[in-house]
N, CA, C, O and CB atoms as a CASP TS submission, in Angstrom:
PFRMAT TS
TARGET T0000
AUTHOR 0000-0000-0000
METHOD Language model
MODEL 1
PARENT N/A
ATOM      1  N   MET     1      22.920  -4.849  -0.831  1.00  0.00           N
ATOM      2  CA  MET     1      22.332  -5.621   0.226  1.00  0.00           C
ATOM      3  C   MET     1      21.216  -6.570  -0.515  1.00  0.00           C
ATOM      4  O   MET     1      20.409  -6.145  -1.343  1.00  0.00           O
ATOM      5  CB  MET     1      21.683  -4.604   1.405  1.00  0.00           C
ATOM      6  N   SER     2      21.306  -7.826  -0.105  1.00  0.00           N
ATOM      7  CA  SER     2      20.349  -8.695  -0.770  1.00  0.00           C
ATOM      8  C   SER     2      18.992  -8.688   0.042  1.00  0.00           C
ATOM      9  O   SER     2      18.900  -8.223   1.178  1.00  0.00           O
ATOM     10  CB  SER     2      20.947 -10.172  -0.895  1.00  0.00           C
ATOM     11  N   GLY     3      18.046  -9.203  -0.602  1.00  0.00           N
ATOM     12  CA  GLY     3      16.674  -9.179   0.013  1.00  0.00           C
ATOM     13  C   GLY     3      16.655  -9.813   1.346  1.00  0.00           C
ATOM     14  O   GLY     3      15.975  -9.368   2.272  1.00  0.00           O
ATOM     15  N   ALA     4      17.458 -10.925   1.438  1.00  0.00           N
ATOM     16  CA  ALA     4      17.488 -11.656   2.708  1.00  0.00           C
ATOM     17  C   ALA     4      17.928 -10.814   3.903  1.00  0.00           C
ATOM     18  O   ALA     4      17.460 -11.035   5.020  1.00  0.00           O
ATOM     19  CB  ALA     4      18.401 -12.832   2.581  1.00  0.00           C
ATOM     20  N   HIS     5      18.858  -9.813   3.673  1.00  0.00           N
ATOM     21  CA  HIS     5      19.326  -8.940   4.684  1.00  0.00           C
ATOM     22  C   HIS     5      18.189  -7.887   5.033  1.00  0.00           C
ATOM     23  O   HIS     5      18.311  -7.225   6.063  1.00  0.00           O
ATOM     24  CB  HIS     5      20.650  -8.247   4.203  1.00  0.00           C
ATOM     25  N   ARG     6      17.173  -7.727   4.271  1.00  0.00           N
ATOM     26  CA  ARG     6      16.123  -6.704   4.531  1.00  0.00           C
ATOM     27  C   ARG     6      15.051  -7.214   5.472  1.00  0.00           C
ATOM     28  O   ARG     6      14.325  -6.453   6.112  1.00  0.00           O
ATOM     29  CB  ARG     6      15.467  -6.262   3.218  1.00  0.00           C
ATOM     30  N   ARG     7      14.985  -8.521   5.528  1.00  0.00           N
ATOM     31  CA  ARG     7      13.852  -9.138   6.399  1.00  0.00           C
ATOM     32  C   ARG     7      14.002  -8.729   7.744  1.00  0.00           C
ATOM     33  O   ARG     7      15.090  -8.874   8.302  1.00  0.00           O
ATOM     34  CB  ARG     7      13.818 -10.672   6.382  1.00  0.00           C
ATOM     35  N   GLY     8      13.016  -8.228   8.335  1.00  0.00           N
ATOM     36  CA  GLY     8      13.040  -7.718   9.785  1.00  0.00           C
ATOM     37  C   GLY     8      13.549  -6.287   9.887  1.00  0.00           C
ATOM     38  O   GLY     8      13.679  -5.782  11.003  1.00  0.00           O
ATOM     39  N   ARG     9      13.818  -5.667   8.878  1.00  0.00           N
ATOM     40  CA  ARG     9      14.358  -4.284   8.860  1.00  0.00           C
ATOM     41  C   ARG     9      13.197  -3.302   8.570  1.00  0.00           C
ATOM     42  O   ARG     9      12.168  -3.671   8.005  1.00  0.00           O
ATOM     43  CB  ARG     9      15.516  -4.133   7.761  1.00  0.00           C
ATOM     44  N   VAL    10      13.405  -2.087   8.968  1.00  0.00           N
ATOM     45  CA  VAL    10      12.409  -1.061   8.658  1.00  0.00           C
ATOM     46  C   VAL    10      13.105  -0.114   7.664  1.00  0.00           C
ATOM     47  O   VAL    10      14.210   0.371   7.909  1.00  0.00           O
ATOM     48  CB  VAL    10      11.889  -0.287   9.986  1.00  0.00           C
ATOM     49  N   VAL    11      12.424   0.129   6.545  1.00  0.00           N
ATOM     50  CA  VAL    11      12.866   1.008   5.517  1.00  0.00           C
ATOM     51  C   VAL    11      11.986   2.261   5.432  1.00  0.00           C
ATOM     52  O   VAL    11      10.769   2.092   5.368  1.00  0.00           O
ATOM     53  CB  VAL    11      12.886   0.282   4.207  1.00  0.00           C
ATOM     54  N   VAL    12      12.494   3.507   5.425  1.00  0.00           N
ATOM     55  CA  VAL    12      11.687   4.655   5.315  1.00  0.00           C
ATOM     56  C   VAL    12      11.809   5.125   3.817  1.00  0.00           C
ATOM     57  O   VAL    12      12.924   5.258   3.313  1.00  0.00           O
ATOM     58  CB  VAL    12      12.135   5.765   6.366  1.00  0.00           C
ATOM     59  N   VAL    13      10.690   5.369   3.130  1.00  0.00           N
ATOM     60  CA  VAL    13      10.763   5.800   1.717  1.00  0.00           C
ATOM     61  C   VAL    13       9.862   7.038   1.633  1.00  0.00           C
ATOM     62  O   VAL    13       8.644   6.994   1.810  1.00  0.00           O
ATOM     63  CB  VAL    13      10.294   4.630   0.679  1.00  0.00           C
ATOM     64  N   THR    14      10.587   8.186   1.338  1.00  0.00           N
ATOM     65  CA  THR    14       9.857   9.474   1.116  1.00  0.00           C
ATOM     66  C   THR    14       9.532   9.597  -0.405  1.00  0.00           C
ATOM     67  O   THR    14      10.237   9.073  -1.267  1.00  0.00           O
ATOM     68  CB  THR    14      10.745  10.744   1.619  1.00  0.00           C
ATOM     69  N   GLY    15       8.443  10.307  -0.662  1.00  0.00           N
ATOM     70  CA  GLY    15       8.008  10.340  -2.047  1.00  0.00           C
ATOM     71  C   GLY    15       7.479   9.010  -2.478  1.00  0.00           C
ATOM     72  O   GLY    15       7.711   8.601  -3.615  1.00  0.00           O
ATOM     73  N   ALA    16       6.755   8.295  -1.593  1.00  0.00           N
ATOM     74  CA  ALA    16       6.449   6.938  -1.741  1.00  0.00           C
ATOM     75  C   ALA    16       5.268   6.700  -2.563  1.00  0.00           C
ATOM     76  O   ALA    16       4.897   5.550  -2.798  1.00  0.00           O
ATOM     77  CB  ALA    16       6.284   6.341  -0.490  1.00  0.00           C
ATOM     78  N   THR    17       4.616   7.791  -3.043  1.00  0.00           N
ATOM     79  CA  THR    17       3.354   7.519  -3.837  1.00  0.00           C
ATOM     80  C   THR    17       3.520   7.532  -5.314  1.00  0.00           C
ATOM     81  O   THR    17       2.548   7.274  -6.024  1.00  0.00           O
ATOM     82  CB  THR    17       2.308   8.521  -3.506  1.00  0.00           C
ATOM     83  N   GLY    18       4.686   7.815  -5.832  1.00  0.00           N
ATOM     84  CA  GLY    18       4.834   7.861  -7.242  1.00  0.00           C
ATOM     85  C   GLY    18       6.258   7.584  -7.772  1.00  0.00           C
ATOM     86  O   GLY    18       7.253   7.770  -7.071  1.00  0.00           O
ATOM     87  N   GLY    19       6.307   7.172  -8.930  1.00  0.00           N
ATOM     88  CA  GLY    19       7.655   6.967  -9.658  1.00  0.00           C
ATOM     89  C   GLY    19       8.664   6.140  -8.885  1.00  0.00           C
ATOM     90  O   GLY    19       8.284   5.081  -8.386  1.00  0.00           O
ATOM     91  N   VAL    20       9.877   6.527  -8.752  1.00  0.00           N
ATOM     92  CA  VAL    20      10.839   5.768  -8.121  1.00  0.00           C
ATOM     93  C   VAL    20      10.526   5.460  -6.708  1.00  0.00           C
ATOM     94  O   VAL    20      10.816   4.347  -6.272  1.00  0.00           O
ATOM     95  CB  VAL    20      12.066   6.411  -8.216  1.00  0.00           C
ATOM     96  N   GLY    21       9.923   6.404  -5.904  1.00  0.00           N
ATOM     97  CA  GLY    21       9.707   6.142  -4.499  1.00  0.00           C
ATOM     98  C   GLY    21       8.665   4.950  -4.391  1.00  0.00           C
ATOM     99  O   GLY    21       8.841   4.065  -3.553  1.00  0.00           O
ATOM    100  N   ARG    22       7.704   4.941  -5.152  1.00  0.00           N
ATOM    101  CA  ARG    22       6.689   3.883  -5.140  1.00  0.00           C
ATOM    102  C   ARG    22       7.270   2.570  -5.526  1.00  0.00           C
ATOM    103  O   ARG    22       6.958   1.542  -4.925  1.00  0.00           O
ATOM    104  CB  ARG    22       5.552   4.217  -6.060  1.00  0.00           C
ATOM    105  N   ALA    23       8.084   2.584  -6.489  1.00  0.00           N
ATOM    106  CA  ALA    23       8.738   1.336  -6.942  1.00  0.00           C
ATOM    107  C   ALA    23       9.631   0.767  -5.943  1.00  0.00           C
ATOM    108  O   ALA    23       9.657  -0.438  -5.695  1.00  0.00           O
ATOM    109  CB  ALA    23       9.504   1.551  -8.173  1.00  0.00           C
ATOM    110  N   ALA    24      10.462   1.753  -5.292  1.00  0.00           N
ATOM    111  CA  ALA    24      11.325   1.323  -4.252  1.00  0.00           C
ATOM    112  C   ALA    24      10.592   0.763  -3.010  1.00  0.00           C
ATOM    113  O   ALA    24      11.044  -0.229  -2.438  1.00  0.00           O
ATOM    114  CB  ALA    24      12.183   2.450  -3.869  1.00  0.00           C
ATOM    115  N   ALA    25       9.526   1.350  -2.606  1.00  0.00           N
ATOM    116  CA  ALA    25       8.709   0.849  -1.579  1.00  0.00           C
ATOM    117  C   ALA    25       8.225  -0.538  -1.786  1.00  0.00           C
ATOM    118  O   ALA    25       8.344  -1.400  -0.916  1.00  0.00           O
ATOM    119  CB  ALA    25       7.617   1.702  -1.402  1.00  0.00           C
ATOM    120  N   ARG    26       7.645  -0.759  -3.011  1.00  0.00           N
ATOM    121  CA  ARG    26       7.230  -2.115  -3.378  1.00  0.00           C
ATOM    122  C   ARG    26       8.335  -3.152  -3.354  1.00  0.00           C
ATOM    123  O   ARG    26       8.176  -4.280  -2.887  1.00  0.00           O
ATOM    124  CB  ARG    26       6.636  -2.094  -4.723  1.00  0.00           C
ATOM    125  N   ALA    27       9.465  -2.704  -3.885  1.00  0.00           N
ATOM    126  CA  ALA    27      10.649  -3.659  -3.883  1.00  0.00           C
ATOM    127  C   ALA    27      11.031  -4.004  -2.434  1.00  0.00           C
ATOM    128  O   ALA    27      11.091  -5.174  -2.057  1.00  0.00           O
ATOM    129  CB  ALA    27      11.920  -3.016  -4.639  1.00  0.00           C
ATOM    130  N   PHE    28      11.286  -2.970  -1.641  1.00  0.00           N
ATOM    131  CA  PHE    28      11.608  -3.267  -0.218  1.00  0.00           C
ATOM    132  C   PHE    28      10.640  -4.149   0.460  1.00  0.00           C
ATOM    133  O   PHE    28      11.054  -5.065   1.171  1.00  0.00           O
ATOM    134  CB  PHE    28      11.700  -2.029   0.557  1.00  0.00           C
ATOM    135  N   GLY    29       9.262  -3.919   0.274  1.00  0.00           N
ATOM    136  CA  GLY    29       8.257  -4.724   0.889  1.00  0.00           C
ATOM    137  C   GLY    29       8.345  -6.132   0.384  1.00  0.00           C
ATOM    138  O   GLY    29       8.147  -7.046   1.184  1.00  0.00           O
ATOM    139  N   ALA    30       8.629  -6.400  -0.902  1.00  0.00           N
ATOM    140  CA  ALA    30       8.751  -7.713  -1.581  1.00  0.00           C
ATOM    141  C   ALA    30       9.856  -8.422  -0.894  1.00  0.00           C
ATOM    142  O   ALA    30       9.818  -9.648  -0.795  1.00  0.00           O
ATOM    143  CB  ALA    30       9.027  -7.589  -3.134  1.00  0.00           C
ATOM    144  N   GLN    31      10.903  -7.683  -0.384  1.00  0.00           N
ATOM    145  CA  GLN    31      12.092  -8.250   0.055  1.00  0.00           C
ATOM    146  C   GLN    31      12.090  -8.504   1.522  1.00  0.00           C
ATOM    147  O   GLN    31      13.115  -8.865   2.101  1.00  0.00           O
ATOM    148  CB  GLN    31      13.189  -7.418  -0.312  1.00  0.00           C
ATOM    149  N   GLY    32      10.930  -8.317   2.144  1.00  0.00           N
ATOM    150  CA  GLY    32      10.660  -8.596   3.574  1.00  0.00           C
ATOM    151  C   GLY    32      10.888  -7.489   4.534  1.00  0.00           C
ATOM    152  O   GLY    32      10.778  -7.725   5.737  1.00  0.00           O
ATOM    153  N   ALA    33      11.213  -6.234   4.089  1.00  0.00           N
ATOM    154  CA  ALA    33      11.360  -5.195   5.021  1.00  0.00           C
ATOM    155  C   ALA    33       9.982  -4.592   5.299  1.00  0.00           C
ATOM    156  O   ALA    33       9.091  -4.601   4.450  1.00  0.00           O
ATOM    157  CB  ALA    33      12.348  -4.158   4.514  1.00  0.00           C
ATOM    158  N   ALA    34       9.833  -4.042   6.579  1.00  0.00           N
ATOM    159  CA  ALA    34       8.658  -3.209   6.898  1.00  0.00           C
ATOM    160  C   ALA    34       8.952  -1.903   6.228  1.00  0.00           C
ATOM    161  O   ALA    34      10.082  -1.416   6.265  1.00  0.00           O
ATOM    162  CB  ALA    34       8.400  -3.038   8.479  1.00  0.00           C
ATOM    163  N   VAL    35       7.936  -1.326   5.609  1.00  0.00           N
ATOM    164  CA  VAL    35       8.107  -0.075   4.836  1.00  0.00           C
ATOM    165  C   VAL    35       7.257   1.048   5.483  1.00  0.00           C
ATOM    166  O   VAL    35       6.033   0.960   5.578  1.00  0.00           O
ATOM    167  CB  VAL    35       7.686  -0.291   3.317  1.00  0.00           C
ATOM    168  N   ALA    36       7.968   2.096   5.915  1.00  0.00           N
ATOM    169  CA  ALA    36       7.151   3.389   6.291  1.00  0.00           C
ATOM    170  C   ALA    36       7.169   4.258   5.035  1.00  0.00           C
ATOM    171  O   ALA    36       8.201   4.717   4.544  1.00  0.00           O
ATOM    172  CB  ALA    36       7.813   4.248   7.612  1.00  0.00           C
ATOM    173  N   LEU    37       5.912   4.448   4.549  1.00  0.00           N
ATOM    174  CA  LEU    37       5.811   5.255   3.313  1.00  0.00           C
ATOM    175  C   LEU    37       5.434   6.665   3.749  1.00  0.00           C
ATOM    176  O   LEU    37       4.473   6.842   4.498  1.00  0.00           O
ATOM    177  CB  LEU    37       4.736   4.653   2.280  1.00  0.00           C
ATOM    178  N   LEU    38       6.193   7.690   3.282  1.00  0.00           N
ATOM    179  CA  LEU    38       5.998   9.070   3.593  1.00  0.00           C
ATOM    180  C   LEU    38       5.721   9.801   2.279  1.00  0.00           C
ATOM    181  O   LEU    38       6.449   9.670   1.295  1.00  0.00           O
ATOM    182  CB  LEU    38       7.227   9.659   4.340  1.00  0.00           C
ATOM    183  N   ALA    39       4.666  10.552   2.307  1.00  0.00           N
ATOM    184  CA  ALA    39       4.201  11.423   1.191  1.00  0.00           C
ATOM    185  C   ALA    39       3.262  12.376   1.712  1.00  0.00           C
ATOM    186  O   ALA    39       2.909  12.327   2.890  1.00  0.00           O
ATOM    187  CB  ALA    39       3.561  10.650   0.057  1.00  0.00           C
ATOM    188  N   ARG    40       2.765  13.380   0.780  1.00  0.00           N
ATOM    189  CA  ARG    40       1.786  14.379   1.201  1.00  0.00           C
ATOM    190  C   ARG    40       0.282  13.882   0.964  1.00  0.00           C
ATOM    191  O   ARG    40      -0.647  14.266   1.674  1.00  0.00           O
ATOM    192  CB  ARG    40       2.059  15.719   0.409  1.00  0.00           C
ATOM    193  N   GLY    41       0.137  13.016  -0.073  1.00  0.00           N
ATOM    194  CA  GLY    41      -1.181  12.711  -0.493  1.00  0.00           C
ATOM    195  C   GLY    41      -1.675  11.470   0.138  1.00  0.00           C
ATOM    196  O   GLY    41      -1.157  10.376  -0.086  1.00  0.00           O
ATOM    197  N   GLU    42      -2.782  11.665   1.009  1.00  0.00           N
ATOM    198  CA  GLU    42      -3.252  10.543   1.738  1.00  0.00           C
ATOM    199  C   GLU    42      -3.885   9.372   0.889  1.00  0.00           C
ATOM    200  O   GLU    42      -3.602   8.203   1.153  1.00  0.00           O
ATOM    201  CB  GLU    42      -4.228  11.040   2.704  1.00  0.00           C
ATOM    202  N   TYR    43      -4.676   9.679  -0.048  1.00  0.00           N
ATOM    203  CA  TYR    43      -5.260   8.596  -0.964  1.00  0.00           C
ATOM    204  C   TYR    43      -4.189   7.770  -1.543  1.00  0.00           C
ATOM    205  O   TYR    43      -4.220   6.545  -1.432  1.00  0.00           O
ATOM    206  CB  TYR    43      -6.095   9.197  -2.127  1.00  0.00           C
ATOM    207  N   ALA    44      -3.170   8.436  -2.202  1.00  0.00           N
ATOM    208  CA  ALA    44      -2.187   7.769  -2.921  1.00  0.00           C
ATOM    209  C   ALA    44      -1.350   6.904  -1.988  1.00  0.00           C
ATOM    210  O   ALA    44      -0.952   5.781  -2.297  1.00  0.00           O
ATOM    211  CB  ALA    44      -1.357   8.743  -3.664  1.00  0.00           C
ATOM    212  N   LEU    45      -1.105   7.519  -0.798  1.00  0.00           N
ATOM    213  CA  LEU    45      -0.331   6.733   0.245  1.00  0.00           C
ATOM    214  C   LEU    45      -1.099   5.397   0.615  1.00  0.00           C
ATOM    215  O   LEU    45      -0.521   4.315   0.718  1.00  0.00           O
ATOM    216  CB  LEU    45      -0.118   7.643   1.593  1.00  0.00           C
ATOM    217  N   GLU    46      -2.373   5.568   0.792  1.00  0.00           N
ATOM    218  CA  GLU    46      -3.144   4.354   1.214  1.00  0.00           C
ATOM    219  C   GLU    46      -3.138   3.343   0.062  1.00  0.00           C
ATOM    220  O   GLU    46      -3.137   2.139   0.317  1.00  0.00           O
ATOM    221  CB  GLU    46      -4.650   4.727   1.619  1.00  0.00           C
ATOM    222  N   ARG    47      -3.133   3.780  -1.153  1.00  0.00           N
ATOM    223  CA  ARG    47      -3.115   2.799  -2.302  1.00  0.00           C
ATOM    224  C   ARG    47      -1.813   2.162  -2.397  1.00  0.00           C
ATOM    225  O   ARG    47      -1.765   0.973  -2.711  1.00  0.00           O
ATOM    226  CB  ARG    47      -3.435   3.457  -3.640  1.00  0.00           C
ATOM    227  N   ALA    48      -0.640   2.889  -2.135  1.00  0.00           N
ATOM    228  CA  ALA    48       0.673   2.282  -2.207  1.00  0.00           C
ATOM    229  C   ALA    48       0.856   1.312  -1.083  1.00  0.00           C
ATOM    230  O   ALA    48       1.496   0.272  -1.236  1.00  0.00           O
ATOM    231  CB  ALA    48       1.759   3.330  -2.179  1.00  0.00           C
ATOM    232  N   ALA    49       0.266   1.668   0.104  1.00  0.00           N
ATOM    233  CA  ALA    49       0.334   0.698   1.236  1.00  0.00           C
ATOM    234  C   ALA    49      -0.435  -0.600   0.907  1.00  0.00           C
ATOM    235  O   ALA    49       0.035  -1.711   1.155  1.00  0.00           O
ATOM    236  CB  ALA    49      -0.254   1.343   2.542  1.00  0.00           C
ATOM    237  N   GLU    50      -1.533  -0.419   0.388  1.00  0.00           N
ATOM    238  CA  GLU    50      -2.369  -1.572  -0.003  1.00  0.00           C
ATOM    239  C   GLU    50      -1.586  -2.531  -0.977  1.00  0.00           C
ATOM    240  O   GLU    50      -1.605  -3.749  -0.801  1.00  0.00           O
ATOM    241  CB  GLU    50      -3.703  -1.055  -0.691  1.00  0.00           C
ATOM    242  N   GLU    51      -0.900  -1.943  -2.007  1.00  0.00           N
ATOM    243  CA  GLU    51      -0.114  -2.662  -2.909  1.00  0.00           C
ATOM    244  C   GLU    51       0.944  -3.593  -2.109  1.00  0.00           C
ATOM    245  O   GLU    51       1.042  -4.797  -2.347  1.00  0.00           O
ATOM    246  CB  GLU    51       0.586  -1.644  -3.870  1.00  0.00           C
ATOM    247  N   ILE    52       1.645  -2.992  -1.238  1.00  0.00           N
ATOM    248  CA  ILE    52       2.591  -3.671  -0.448  1.00  0.00           C
ATOM    249  C   ILE    52       2.021  -4.753   0.355  1.00  0.00           C
ATOM    250  O   ILE    52       2.594  -5.841   0.415  1.00  0.00           O
ATOM    251  CB  ILE    52       3.255  -2.766   0.389  1.00  0.00           C
ATOM    252  N   ARG    53       0.829  -4.501   1.033  1.00  0.00           N
ATOM    253  CA  ARG    53       0.159  -5.421   1.894  1.00  0.00           C
ATOM    254  C   ARG    53      -0.340  -6.610   1.057  1.00  0.00           C
ATOM    255  O   ARG    53      -0.196  -7.774   1.430  1.00  0.00           O
ATOM    256  CB  ARG    53      -0.996  -4.724   2.639  1.00  0.00           C
ATOM    257  N   GLU    54      -0.932  -6.258  -0.090  1.00  0.00           N
ATOM    258  CA  GLU    54      -1.508  -7.388  -0.992  1.00  0.00           C
ATOM    259  C   GLU    54      -0.376  -8.303  -1.480  1.00  0.00           C
ATOM    260  O   GLU    54      -0.620  -9.454  -1.842  1.00  0.00           O
ATOM    261  CB  GLU    54      -2.288  -6.775  -2.294  1.00  0.00           C
ATOM    262  N   ALA    55       0.734  -7.843  -1.487  1.00  0.00           N
ATOM    263  CA  ALA    55       1.965  -8.668  -1.873  1.00  0.00           C
ATOM    264  C   ALA    55       2.584  -9.431  -0.666  1.00  0.00           C
ATOM    265  O   ALA    55       3.589 -10.127  -0.805  1.00  0.00           O
ATOM    266  CB  ALA    55       3.083  -7.717  -2.495  1.00  0.00           C
ATOM    267  N   GLY    56       1.925  -9.269   0.559  1.00  0.00           N
ATOM    268  CA  GLY    56       2.417  -9.943   1.739  1.00  0.00           C
ATOM    269  C   GLY    56       3.413  -9.078   2.615  1.00  0.00           C
ATOM    270  O   GLY    56       3.945  -9.545   3.623  1.00  0.00           O
ATOM    271  N   GLY    57       3.631  -7.789   2.167  1.00  0.00           N
ATOM    272  CA  GLY    57       4.582  -6.934   2.958  1.00  0.00           C
ATOM    273  C   GLY    57       3.889  -6.269   4.032  1.00  0.00           C
ATOM    274  O   GLY    57       2.675  -6.393   4.192  1.00  0.00           O
ATOM    275  N   ARG    58       4.694  -5.501   4.842  1.00  0.00           N
ATOM    276  CA  ARG    58       4.115  -4.644   5.902  1.00  0.00           C
ATOM    277  C   ARG    58       4.316  -3.242   5.569  1.00  0.00           C
ATOM    278  O   ARG    58       5.398  -2.893   5.097  1.00  0.00           O
ATOM    279  CB  ARG    58       4.710  -4.927   7.256  1.00  0.00           C
ATOM    280  N   ALA    59       3.355  -2.380   5.774  1.00  0.00           N
ATOM    281  CA  ALA    59       3.409  -0.959   5.340  1.00  0.00           C
ATOM    282  C   ALA    59       2.824  -0.042   6.436  1.00  0.00           C
ATOM    283  O   ALA    59       1.805  -0.362   7.048  1.00  0.00           O
ATOM    284  CB  ALA    59       2.617  -0.760   3.988  1.00  0.00           C
ATOM    285  N   LEU    60       3.467   1.058   6.660  1.00  0.00           N
ATOM    286  CA  LEU    60       2.942   2.069   7.510  1.00  0.00           C
ATOM    287  C   LEU    60       2.959   3.425   6.745  1.00  0.00           C
ATOM    288  O   LEU    60       3.990   4.080   6.593  1.00  0.00           O
ATOM    289  CB  LEU    60       3.756   2.135   8.832  1.00  0.00           C
ATOM    290  N   PRO    61       1.669   3.814   6.252  1.00  0.00           N
ATOM    291  CA  PRO    61       1.635   4.972   5.375  1.00  0.00           C
ATOM    292  C   PRO    61       1.495   6.245   6.408  1.00  0.00           C
ATOM    293  O   PRO    61       0.701   6.199   7.348  1.00  0.00           O
ATOM    294  CB  PRO    61       0.344   4.849   4.248  1.00  0.00           C
ATOM    295  N   LEU    62       2.231   7.246   6.184  1.00  0.00           N
ATOM    296  CA  LEU    62       2.316   8.409   6.977  1.00  0.00           C
ATOM    297  C   LEU    62       2.196   9.666   6.104  1.00  0.00           C
ATOM    298  O   LEU    62       3.076   9.845   5.262  1.00  0.00           O
ATOM    299  CB  LEU    62       3.602   8.403   7.754  1.00  0.00           C
ATOM    300  N   VAL    63       1.197  10.555   6.216  1.00  0.00           N
ATOM    301  CA  VAL    63       1.088  11.840   5.477  1.00  0.00           C
ATOM    302  C   VAL    63       2.023  12.801   6.160  1.00  0.00           C
ATOM    303  O   VAL    63       1.788  13.262   7.277  1.00  0.00           O
ATOM    304  CB  VAL    63      -0.404  12.410   5.449  1.00  0.00           C
ATOM    305  N   VAL    64       3.141  13.099   5.415  1.00  0.00           N
ATOM    306  CA  VAL    64       4.150  13.925   5.885  1.00  0.00           C
ATOM    307  C   VAL    64       4.671  14.833   4.750  1.00  0.00           C
ATOM    308  O   VAL    64       4.938  14.325   3.662  1.00  0.00           O
ATOM    309  CB  VAL    64       5.238  13.095   6.482  1.00  0.00           C
ATOM    310  N   ASP    65       4.822  16.136   4.958  1.00  0.00           N
ATOM    311  CA  ASP    65       5.558  17.023   4.162  1.00  0.00           C
ATOM    312  C   ASP    65       6.978  17.104   4.679  1.00  0.00           C
ATOM    313  O   ASP    65       7.234  17.665   5.745  1.00  0.00           O
ATOM    314  CB  ASP    65       4.903  18.363   4.130  1.00  0.00           C
ATOM    315  N   VAL    66       7.883  16.549   3.929  1.00  0.00           N
ATOM    316  CA  VAL    66       9.268  16.439   4.439  1.00  0.00           C
ATOM    317  C   VAL    66      10.002  17.853   4.609  1.00  0.00           C
ATOM    318  O   VAL    66      11.079  17.982   5.190  1.00  0.00           O
ATOM    319  CB  VAL    66      10.089  15.531   3.450  1.00  0.00           C
ATOM    320  N   ALA    67       9.337  18.805   4.075  1.00  0.00           N
ATOM    321  CA  ALA    67       9.905  20.264   4.220  1.00  0.00           C
ATOM    322  C   ALA    67       9.533  20.806   5.661  1.00  0.00           C
ATOM    323  O   ALA    67      10.041  21.841   6.094  1.00  0.00           O
ATOM    324  CB  ALA    67       9.250  21.309   3.027  1.00  0.00           C
ATOM    325  N   ASP    68       8.623  20.056   6.379  1.00  0.00           N
ATOM    326  CA  ASP    68       8.176  20.544   7.725  1.00  0.00           C
ATOM    327  C   ASP    68       8.962  19.554   8.746  1.00  0.00           C
ATOM    328  O   ASP    68       8.663  18.374   8.928  1.00  0.00           O
ATOM    329  CB  ASP    68       6.430  20.473   7.903  1.00  0.00           C
ATOM    330  N   ALA    69       9.991  20.234   9.357  1.00  0.00           N
ATOM    331  CA  ALA    69      10.814  19.581  10.367  1.00  0.00           C
ATOM    332  C   ALA    69      10.071  18.857  11.367  1.00  0.00           C
ATOM    333  O   ALA    69      10.363  17.688  11.622  1.00  0.00           O
ATOM    334  CB  ALA    69      11.638  20.519  11.031  1.00  0.00           C
ATOM    335  N   GLU    70       9.004  19.543  12.035  1.00  0.00           N
ATOM    336  CA  GLU    70       8.156  18.958  13.070  1.00  0.00           C
ATOM    337  C   GLU    70       7.408  17.797  12.545  1.00  0.00           C
ATOM    338  O   GLU    70       7.255  16.819  13.277  1.00  0.00           O
ATOM    339  CB  GLU    70       7.200  19.963  13.623  1.00  0.00           C
ATOM    340  N   ALA    71       6.948  17.810  11.402  1.00  0.00           N
ATOM    341  CA  ALA    71       6.159  16.704  10.936  1.00  0.00           C
ATOM    342  C   ALA    71       7.131  15.451  10.624  1.00  0.00           C
ATOM    343  O   ALA    71       6.707  14.307  10.791  1.00  0.00           O
ATOM    344  CB  ALA    71       5.325  17.160   9.637  1.00  0.00           C
ATOM    345  N   VAL    72       8.284  15.666  10.224  1.00  0.00           N
ATOM    346  CA  VAL    72       9.279  14.658  10.048  1.00  0.00           C
ATOM    347  C   VAL    72       9.674  13.999  11.397  1.00  0.00           C
ATOM    348  O   VAL    72       9.843  12.783  11.476  1.00  0.00           O
ATOM    349  CB  VAL    72      10.491  15.264   9.367  1.00  0.00           C
ATOM    350  N   ASP    73       9.807  14.785  12.393  1.00  0.00           N
ATOM    351  CA  ASP    73      10.120  14.387  13.788  1.00  0.00           C
ATOM    352  C   ASP    73       8.956  13.513  14.321  1.00  0.00           C
ATOM    353  O   ASP    73       9.149  12.424  14.861  1.00  0.00           O
ATOM    354  CB  ASP    73      10.339  15.677  14.721  1.00  0.00           C
ATOM    355  N   ALA    74       7.799  14.037  14.140  1.00  0.00           N
ATOM    356  CA  ALA    74       6.573  13.207  14.472  1.00  0.00           C
ATOM    357  C   ALA    74       6.473  11.879  13.736  1.00  0.00           C
ATOM    358  O   ALA    74       6.124  10.847  14.310  1.00  0.00           O
ATOM    359  CB  ALA    74       5.320  13.999  14.158  1.00  0.00           C
ATOM    360  N   ALA    75       6.785  11.939  12.474  1.00  0.00           N
ATOM    361  CA  ALA    75       6.747  10.609  11.729  1.00  0.00           C
ATOM    362  C   ALA    75       7.878   9.718  12.278  1.00  0.00           C
ATOM    363  O   ALA    75       7.615   8.523  12.409  1.00  0.00           O
ATOM    364  CB  ALA    75       6.927  10.814  10.113  1.00  0.00           C
ATOM    365  N   ALA    76       9.053  10.140  12.601  1.00  0.00           N
ATOM    366  CA  ALA    76      10.092   9.320  13.068  1.00  0.00           C
ATOM    367  C   ALA    76       9.629   8.700  14.359  1.00  0.00           C
ATOM    368  O   ALA    76       9.818   7.507  14.596  1.00  0.00           O
ATOM    369  CB  ALA    76      11.380  10.097  13.232  1.00  0.00           C
ATOM    370  N   SER    77       9.032   9.503  15.177  1.00  0.00           N
ATOM    371  CA  SER    77       8.576   8.935  16.501  1.00  0.00           C
ATOM    372  C   SER    77       7.549   7.734  16.194  1.00  0.00           C
ATOM    373  O   SER    77       7.605   6.694  16.851  1.00  0.00           O
ATOM    374  CB  SER    77       7.844  10.136  17.441  1.00  0.00           C
ATOM    375  N   ARG    78       6.721   7.901  15.290  1.00  0.00           N
ATOM    376  CA  ARG    78       5.679   6.798  15.021  1.00  0.00           C
ATOM    377  C   ARG    78       6.354   5.585  14.361  1.00  0.00           C
ATOM    378  O   ARG    78       5.912   4.443  14.487  1.00  0.00           O
ATOM    379  CB  ARG    78       4.487   7.333  14.055  1.00  0.00           C
ATOM    380  N   ILE    79       7.461   5.899  13.643  1.00  0.00           N
ATOM    381  CA  ILE    79       8.062   4.701  12.961  1.00  0.00           C
ATOM    382  C   ILE    79       8.820   3.920  13.991  1.00  0.00           C
ATOM    383  O   ILE    79       8.776   2.690  13.961  1.00  0.00           O
ATOM    384  CB  ILE    79       9.023   5.105  11.759  1.00  0.00           C
ATOM    385  N   GLU    80       9.560   4.598  14.961  1.00  0.00           N
ATOM    386  CA  GLU    80      10.236   3.960  16.045  1.00  0.00           C
ATOM    387  C   GLU    80       9.381   3.036  16.824  1.00  0.00           C
ATOM    388  O   GLU    80       9.847   2.424  17.785  1.00  0.00           O
ATOM    389  CB  GLU    80      10.789   4.944  16.923  1.00  0.00           C
TER
END
């Protein structure tokens, strides 16, 4: 899917504070997607969101442990 097809879409990235997750979140944001960032560490989440916003993207950082089903459901509700 090209970047033009991501404009106006919402992408959810888990593990968004490091490594592949952070790189993917930045790439999706640069391609015009709104990015919901999910991870356990609040400080790192805020920093990752700032990087996306500074590049002109939209980011929603959410502190979530994906092993917790209720937390994932709550995050999904916020993203919708």
